[in-house]
C-alpha positions in Angstrom: -16.4 -15.6 13.3 -13.2 -15.5 11.3 -10.3 -13.4 12.7 -7.3 -12.5 10.5 -4.5 -9.9 10.8 -3.9 -7.2 8.3 -0.5 -5.5 8.6 -0.2 -1.9 7.3 3.0 0.1 7.3 2.5 3.8 6.9 4.2 5.3 3.8 7.4 7.0 4.7 7.6 5.5 8.1 10.5 3.1 8.7 10.1 0.3 11.2 6.5 0.9 12.4 3.4 -1.0 11.5 -0.1 -1.2 12.8 -1.7 -4.6 13.1 -5.4 -4.3 12.4 -7.8 -7.3 12.8 -11.5 -7.4 12.1 -14.1 -9.6 13.8 -17.3 -10.1 11.7 -20.4 -10.0 13.8 -23.7 -11.2 12.3 -26.4 -8.7 13.3 -29.3 -10.7 11.9 -31.8 -11.0 14.8 -33.3 -14.3 15.9 -36.5 -14.9 14.0 -35.6 -12.6 11.1 -35.2 -14.1 7.6 -33.1 -11.2 6.4 -31.5 -7.9 7.5 -29.4 -5.1 6.1 -27.1 -2.6 7.9 -26.7 0.7 6.2 -24.8 3.0 8.5 -22.8 3.2 11.8 -21.8 6.0 14.2 -20.3 5.4 17.6 -21.8 2.3 19.1 -25.0 2.4 17.0 -25.8 0.6 13.7 -29.0 1.0 11.7 -30.7 -0.7 8.8 -33.7 -2.9 8.4 -34.9 -6.5 8.6 -37.9 -8.7 8.2 -39.2 -11.6 10.3 -40.7 -14.7 8.6 -43.6 -13.6 6.5 -43.4 -10.0 7.8 -42.8 -6.6 6.3 -39.5 -4.8 6.5 -38.9 -2.8 9.7 -36.3 -0.2 10.5 -33.8 -1.6 13.0 -31.3 -0.1 15.4 -28.4 -2.2 16.9 -25.7 -1.7 19.5 -23.1 -4.2 18.4 -25.0 -7.5 18.6 -28.0 -9.2 17.0 -29.8 -9.5 20.4 -29.5 -5.7 21.0 -31.8 -4.7 18.2 -34.6 -2.2 18.6 -37.5 -2.2 16.2 -38.1 1.4 15.1 -41.2 0.7 13.0 -43.8 3.3 14.3 -47.4 2.5 15.1 -49.6 2.9 12.1 -46.7 2.1 9.7 -46.7 -1.1 7.5 -43.0 -1.0 6.8 -40.0 1.2 7.4 -36.2 1.3 6.9 -33.5 3.2 8.7 -30.8 4.6 6.4 -28.4 6.6 8.7 -27.4 7.4 12.3 -25.1 10.0 13.8 -25.0 7.9 17.1 -28.1 9.3 18.7 -30.5 10.3 15.8 -31.7 8.0 13.0 -33.4 8.7 9.7 -35.1 6.7 7.0 -38.5 6.1 5.5 -41.8 4.4 6.2 -45.3 4.0 4.9 -48.7 2.8 6.1 -52.1 4.1 7.2 -50.4 7.0 8.9 -48.9 8.2 5.6 -51.8 7.4 3.3 -49.6 4.5 2.0 -47.0 6.9 0.6 -43.3 6.9 1.5 -42.5 9.5 4.1 -39.1 10.6 5.3 -38.8 9.8 9.0 -36.6 10.9 11.9 -36.1 8.9 15.2 -34.3 9.3 18.5 -33.7 5.6 19.2 -37.3 4.5 19.7 -40.3 3.8 17.5 -42.4 6.2 19.5 -40.0 9.1 19.0 -40.5 9.3 15.3 -41.0 12.6 13.5 -42.6 12.7 10.0 -40.3 14.9 7.9 -42.5 14.7 4.8 -43.1 18.2 3.2 -46.8 18.5 2.1 -45.8 19.9 -1.3 -44.2 16.6 -2.3 -46.0 13.3 -3.2 -43.5 11.2 -1.3 -40.1 11.5 0.4 -37.2 9.6 2.0 -34.4 10.6 4.4 -31.0 9.2 3.7 -28.5 10.7 6.1 -28.2 12.8 9.3 -25.5 14.7 11.0 -27.6 15.0 14.2 -29.2 18.3 13.6 -29.8 18.3 9.8 -31.1 15.6 7.5 -30.9 15.0 3.8 -32.8 12.9 1.3 -35.1 13.5 -1.6 -38.8 14.2 -2.4 -41.0 13.2 -5.3 -42.7 16.2 -6.9 -46.3 16.5 -8.2 -44.7 17.0 -11.6 -42.9 13.7 -11.5 -39.4 14.8 -10.6 -37.2 14.0 -7.7 -35.5 16.8 -5.8 -32.6 16.7 -3.2 -33.9 17.9 0.2 -32.3 19.2 3.4 -34.2 19.4 6.7 -33.6 20.9 10.1 -35.6 18.4 12.1 -39.1 19.1 10.9 -41.2 18.8 7.8 -41.6 22.6 7.5 -37.9 23.3 7.7 -37.1 21.6 4.3 -34.8 23.3 1.8 -35.1 22.2 -1.9 -31.5 21.7 -3.1 -32.3 20.9 -6.7 -30.0 23.2 -8.9 -31.0 25.2 -11.9 -30.6 23.1 -15.1 -31.3 19.8 -13.2 -34.5 17.8 -13.6 -33.7 15.4 -10.8 -31.4 15.4 -7.8 -30.7 13.2 -4.8 -28.9 14.0 -1.5 -27.3 10.9 0.0 -24.8 12.2 2.6 -24.3 15.0 5.1 -21.5 15.9 7.5 -21.1 19.3 9.1 -22.3 21.9 6.6 -21.6 19.7 3.6 -24.1 17.6 1.6 -23.4 15.2 -1.3 -25.4 13.3 -3.9 -26.0 13.6 -7.6 -28.3 15.0 -10.2 -29.0 15.2 -13.9 -30.7 17.3 -16.5 -29.8 19.7 -19.3 -26.9 21.0 -17.2 -25.3 17.5 -17.4 -26.4 16.4 -20.8 -28.9 14.1 -19.2 -26.4 11.9 -17.3 -25.9 11.8 -13.6 -23.2 13.9 -12.1 -21.9 13.8 -8.5 -22.8 16.9 -6.6 -21.6 18.7 -3.5 -23.7 21.4 -1.6 -23.2 23.7 1.3 -26.7 24.2 2.5 -28.3 25.9 -0.5 -29.3 25.3 -4.1 -26.9 27.9 -5.4 -23.9 26.4 -3.5 -23.7 23.3 -5.6 -20.4 22.0 -7.1 -20.3 19.5 -10.0 -17.8 16.8 -9.0 -18.0 14.9 -12.2 -14.4 14.4 -13.3 -13.2 15.3 -16.8 -13.6 12.3 -19.2 -16.3 10.7 -17.0 -19.7 10.0 -18.5 -21.4 9.8 -15.1 -20.7 9.9 -11.4 -22.4 9.6 -8.0 -21.4 10.9 -4.6 -22.7 8.8 -1.7 -21.0 9.9 1.4 -19.0 12.7 3.1 -17.2 13.4 6.4 -17.4 17.2 5.8 -14.2 17.6 3.8 -13.9 14.3 1.8 -16.4 12.8 -0.5 -16.8 9.3 -1.9 -18.9 7.6 -4.6 -18.3 6.1 -8.1 -18.1 7.0 -11.7 -17.5 5.7 -15.2 -16.0 7.0 -18.4 -13.0 6.7 -20.7 -10.5 6.9 -17.7 -12.1 3.7 -16.2 -12.6 1.8 -19.4 -16.3 2.6 -19.0 -16.6 0.4 -15.9 -17.8 1.8 -12.6 -14.9 2.7 -10.3 -15.0 3.8 -6.7 -14.0 7.5 -6.4 -12.7 9.8 -3.7 -12.8 13.6 -3.9 -11.6 16.5 -1.8 -14.1 19.1 -2.8 -13.6 19.5 -6.5 -13.9 17.4 -9.7 -10.2 17.7 -10.4 -9.3 16.3 -7.0 -10.7 12.9 -7.7 -8.8 9.7 -6.8 -9.6 6.4 -8.5 -9.9 3.8 -5.8 -10.5 0.8 -8.0 -8.0 -1.9 -7.0 -5.8 -3.7 -9.5 -7.5 -6.9 -10.5 -11.0 -5.6 -9.9 -13.4 -5.1 -12.8 -15.6 -2.5 -10.9 -16.0 -1.0 -7.5 -18.2 1.4 -5.5 -17.5 3.6 -2.5 -20.3 4.3 0.0 -18.9 5.9 3.1 -15.9 7.7 4.5 -14.5 8.5 8.0 -12.1 11.1 6.5 -9.1 8.8 6.4 -10.7 5.5 5.4 -13.3 4.7 2.8 -15.6 1.6 2.4 -17.7 0.0 -0.3 -17.4 -3.0 -2.5 -16.0 -4.4 -5.7 -16.0 -7.4 -8.0 -13.2 -9.1 -9.9 -15.2 -9.7 -13.0 -18.3 -8.4 -14.8 -21.2 -9.9 -13.0 -18.9 -11.5 -10.4 -19.5 -11.8 -6.6 -19.1 -8.6 -4.7 -16.6 -8.3 -1.8 -16.8 -5.6 0.8 -13.8 -3.3 0.6 -11.9 -0.9 2.8 -9.5 1.7 1.5 -7.0 4.1 3.1 -7.1 6.8 0.5 -5.6 4.9 -2.5 -6.4 2.0 -4.8 -3.5 -0.1 -3.6 -4.3 0.4 0.0 -7.5 -1.7 -0.2 -8.4 -4.5 2.3 -10.8 -7.2 1.2 -13.3 -7.4 4.2 -14.9 -10.5 2.8 -12.0 -12.6 4.2 -13.3 -12.1 7.8 -16.7 -13.7 7.0 -17.5 -17.4 7.4 -17.5 -19.5 4.3 -21.3 -19.6 4.3 -21.3 -16.1 2.8 -20.8 -15.8 -1.0 -20.8 -12.0 -1.4 -20.7 -8.9 0.7 -20.9 -5.1 0.7 -19.8 -2.4 3.1 -21.9 0.7 3.4 -20.7 2.7 6.4 -17.7 3.3 8.6 -17.4 4.9 12.1 -14.6 7.1 13.4 -13.2 4.1 15.4 -12.8 2.0 12.3 -15.9 -0.2 12.8 -17.7 -1.0 9.5 -21.2 -2.1 8.6 -22.8 -3.7 5.6 -24.4 -6.9 4.6 -23.5 -10.3 3.3 -25.4 -12.9 1.2 -25.3 -16.6 1.9 -25.6 -19.5 -0.4 -29.3 -19.9 0.4 -30.0 -16.4 -0.9 -30.5 -14.8 2.6 -29.0 -11.4 3.4 -27.6 -10.7 6.9 -26.5 -7.3 8.4 -22.8 -7.5 9.3 -20.6 -5.5 11.6 -16.9 -5.6 11.0 -15.4 -4.8 14.4 -11.9 -3.7 15.2 -10.8 -5.5 18.4 -9.6 -3.3 21.2 -6.9 -2.3 21.8 -5.3 -2.2 18.4 -1.6 -3.2 18.6 1.5 -2.1 16.9 4.6 -4.1 16.0 8.1 -3.1 14.7 9.2 -4.6 11.5 12.2 -2.6 10.3 11.0 -2.1 6.7 10.1 1.0 4.8 7.0 1.7 2.8 5.0 -1.5 2.5 1.5 -2.7 2.6 0.9 -6.4 3.3 -2.5 -8.0 3.1 -3.1 -11.4 4.6 -6.1 -12.7 2.8 -8.1 -15.9 2.5 -9.8 -15.9 -0.8 -13.4 -16.9 -1.0 -13.5 -17.4 -4.8 
């Protein structure tokens, strides 16, 4: 595991800096050929993995590869966990128990605890995020459309969030009373627009910024939203975006020198995702502190075996999860951990951001 220091001086603060270091922990369990980490909350990480010759199973970790719990329920061929709030996990699975259709699933930290959230009026469904009491995702209609869904812990509790004028919609994140995702239809000219809801279809807000052709919202902490978008302001490349509740509030997080970028999660003060320095180039997991020039390249903390990486979730304590791909083509779930305690040093300089980086390319 590589350990490097990243020195950050807060803007407007003279003489004080916080030294933040990350330790990269490989969460890939013994006997697994690949694994993916999708979300983190508290001490829990979730995702999926597959053993040699096996199907993908939803996984739950507590900070190490050896700590994993296989969440795949009895009667299910395969499953994936997409989100956790620290005690509750959501995702998707299929098998004989579901008639081989994808069903949204809810767990409470064990395979046997699963709840099938699939509404009977939909062909298939998937749960993508949870705040501990409510869950969001999407369902595939009999008519061939996909609708953003909100649940309150049971299949019968679902709320269809698809707005009027939208053919398709997807809910990807939830925190507090706020849900985010995207949708498209006649209301958007047929291109995807980032959307924000507050529990009902009619509450939706279109977050697509002026001049953008399309946008996606992937995560929220309840007040701040993150995702990506493309249009004339970005040179038609995808740029990571940060919003504060309205289309006009957007901040372009794409760092200088990067061709494209994507934001997946936010803690409210920090945002995570990935970016590449050239079209088709290798992805590097990225961390932001609210602006493009505040970025930290998280790939530097990985061993040289890994050629690309992505960050997908961040906890309130600063720990981050994602995945990294090695030269053999295997994918490993990764936890970027902030060592405790974080330390502070005095440097007698004003506004400054210093990145100590070891480039991998």
